[in-house]
Phi, psi and omega in degrees: 000319180296320179294320179293319178299316179297319179297315181294320179295320177296316179296320179298317178299318181295316181295319177298321178294318178296320178297318180297322178296316180294320178295323178297321177299314182289336177279349178275111183300322179298318179298311183297320183283330186258338182282149175299151184303322181292331178289318178297317180295324177298318178296320178297320179293321178299319179298318178297318178296318178298320179298318178296317179297319179298316178299316180295317180294320178297320178296318178296321178295322177296318179297321177295321179298323179293328181288334178136000000 
């Protein structure tokens, strides 16, 4: 259980870091104004995907906590 918890926490940290990078791109006015629309939309989709992954990983961590 401890090894699985550590693995999930590591994965959660990585997904959060990736989400932060994508959010930083979208918060950069130059990127949004100069990048093609499909690239900007891809970044928005990535953020939504990261949010779903974060929710799933947090749920898995809660289930592990319940197990002991």
